[in-house]
N, C-alpha and C positions, 0 to 999 in steps of 0.2 A: 612218131610225130611229136613235136614239141609245141605246147600251147602256152602262149604268153597271155596271162589272164589278169584283168583288172578286178581286184577283190572288192572295190568300192571303198567308201570312206571309213568303214569300221563296223557298222551294224551288219551282222551276218546276213540279215534279210535283204540287204541292199546290193549283194552280188547279183548279177544277172542270172536268169534261169539257165542260160547256156553255159555260163561260167560255173555254176553249181553242178550241172550235169557232168561237165568235163572233169571237175575236181573229184566227183564221186567215182569216176571211171579211171582215174589216174593210177599209175603204178609208182611213180616217183613225183614228189613235190619239192620244189626249191622255193622257199618263201622268205620274204623280207621280214625277218624276225623282229627287227627294231620297230616296225610299224604295223605289220599285219596282226589283226585281232586273232589270237589263238583259237577262238571259238569257231573260226572258219575251217580249221583242220578237222573239226568233228564231222564234216561232210565226207571226209576221206574214209576209205576202207581200213580196217584194223591193221592189215598187213602192209600198208603203204611204207615206202622208203621216204623219209623226210629229211630235208637239209635246211638249216638256217643260214641264209646267205649273208646275214650280218657278220658272220664269222669267216666268210670266204672271200677269196679274190676272184676276179673275172675268170682267170684260167681255171680255177677250181670249179667254178660254176659250169663252165663249158665242158670240162672233163666229165662231170656227172651226167650232163646231157648226152655226150658222145657215148659213154658207157651204157646208158639206158637205151639209146638208139640202136647200138650194136646188139643188144639183147632183145630187141623187138618190144621194148616197153614204151608206154605213153608217159610223157613228162609234162608236168605243169609248172611253169615259172610264175609264181603268184606275187603280184605287185599290188600295193595299195592304190586306192583311187582308180584313175585311168592311167595305164602305163605310159601313155604318150606324153604325159606332163611330169617332168622331173623324175622319170622312171629309169634313166640310164639304160634304156633298152636298145638304142641304136647299135652300140658296140656288141651287144649280144646277137642282134639280128645279123650284123656283118660277119660275126664269127660263125654263125650257123650257115650262112650262105657260102662262106669259104669252104666249109666242110661238107656241103651238099646235103645238109639236114633240113628236111621239110618242117615248116612251122606255120602256125596260124596265130593271129592276135585277136583276143576277145576283149572288147572295150569294157570299161567299168564306169561307175558313177564317181566323178571327181569330188574331192573335198570342198572345192569352191562352190559346188552346187549343194552339197550337204550343208554348208555354212549358210547359203541363201535360205534353205528350208528352215534351218534353226532360227534364223533372223525373221522368218516370215516376210520375206522381202523379194520384190522383183528388182533385178539389177538394171533393166533397160526400160525406164519410164519415159514415155514420149514427152518431148520438150525438156527433159532433164539430162538424160544420157542414153545414147543408142549404141554405146561401145563399152565393152568390157576388156580391160587390160589385165592379162595374167602375167605376173612377173615375180621377181624376188630381189631382195637386197643383195648386193655383191658382198661376198665374204671370202671364205677359203676357195670357193668357186667364183671367179670373177664374172662381172657382167660388162658387156661392151659399153663404153661411155655413152653411145647414142641411145642405149636402153637403160640408162641410170634412172632411178626414181625421180630425180630432179627433172630430167628431160621429159619423162613420161607424164609427170604430174601437170605439165603445161597444157595437156589436152583436157584436163578437168573431167575425164571419163571416170566411170566406176572402175576401181582398181582392186584386184584380188591378189594379195601379196603372200606368196608361199615362203616357208622356210626362213622366216625373218623375225619372228617374235623375240628371239634372243638379242636382236639388234634394234629393238623398238626405238631407242633414243635416236639412232641414226636414221631410221625410217621416217620418224617425225620431222627431223631436221631437213631431210631431203624433200619431203612432200611440201613443207612450208617454203623452202627455197625455190621449189618449182612452181609455186603459185597458189597452193591451197591456203586459205586463211586459217589463223590459229583456232578459230571457233568452228572449223569444218568438222562434220560428223565422221566418226570412225568407230568400227566395231572389231573386237577380237573374239573369235569363236574357238574355244578350246575343245578338242576331241569331239568335233561335230558328229552327231548320230550315235555316239558311244556312251556307255555309262560314265558319269562324271562330266558330261558335257557342261560347259559354262560359257556364258555370253557376257562380255564386258563392253559396255557402250560408253561413249564420251566424246570429247572434242580432241583435236590434235594436241592442244596445249595441256591436257590433263590425262591422256591415255597412258603415258609411260608410267606415271605414278600408280595408276590403278592396276596395270599389268604386273608391276613389280610387287605390289601389295598382295596380289593373289599368287605370287611366285610361279607365274607361267613363263616358261622358257623354251618350250618345244610343243610340237603337235598342235599348233594353232594357226588359224587363217586370219589374216588381217584384211578387212574390207574398208575401203575409204571411198567416199563419193557422196554427192548430194542426193542420190536416191534414198539415202538413209534418213534424211530429214525433210523430204519433199512433202509438204502438206497440199500443195497444188501442182498438178501436172496435167498434161493433155490426155483426154480419154482416147483410147485406141479407136482408130477408124474402122477396124475390123468388125466391131460390133455396133457401130453407129447406124441408126436407122436412115441416115442421110447418105450413106456410103454404099455404092454398088460394087460387087466383085463377081467372080466367076460362079459363085454358088448362091448368090442372093442379090435381088434388085433392091434399090433404095425404096424405103416405104414413105419417105417424106419428100 
């Protein structure tokens, strides 16, 4: 069996209990070495076979899985955050299906959620935004024009922008072109949940300078939206004494 496991945003304690148990039982671990916190590998048994996929091609990764499967071993493919978001797992899934190799996916805590925790922020404030857009700036991996930051910014939703802090100037340019005002709030969370975590807050017109001053060029989440500066928002009806639902009658 191959397990594709979300390792969480970096803090070893933020891997799920199920993910940790499978990691502890694994015979082979293929981990995304450029991003996975090496502390997570301490959950593994001393005799584990480990491979850093940052130095491997897709064919090499699949070959290790095939070899382990033929030997009756349990393999963990360890990805950061949740593997469904920018994890490049679909091509691995398809390759496993083609070879008749059984697999299971264990979800993980995504970095956009760890960033919200670091910011002490709810992304979906009633009356401000009820939508979260998860996206990235186009670069070496292109983004369809319909999903460009400029087009998505028109919604004025909360936006969590992955893999783009090295393109912060272009990010700001596109967000403003899409309709965000220059004084709109933005935050950059570097290494959320990990040692060295850093939060940079500002407006669109000043954030580039701040990010460059701190020399942040990778492993950071960009969050933009008016949830970040909302002093007034609608209180949730869920806990309102005037609101009835299936578990509670209105008290007023």
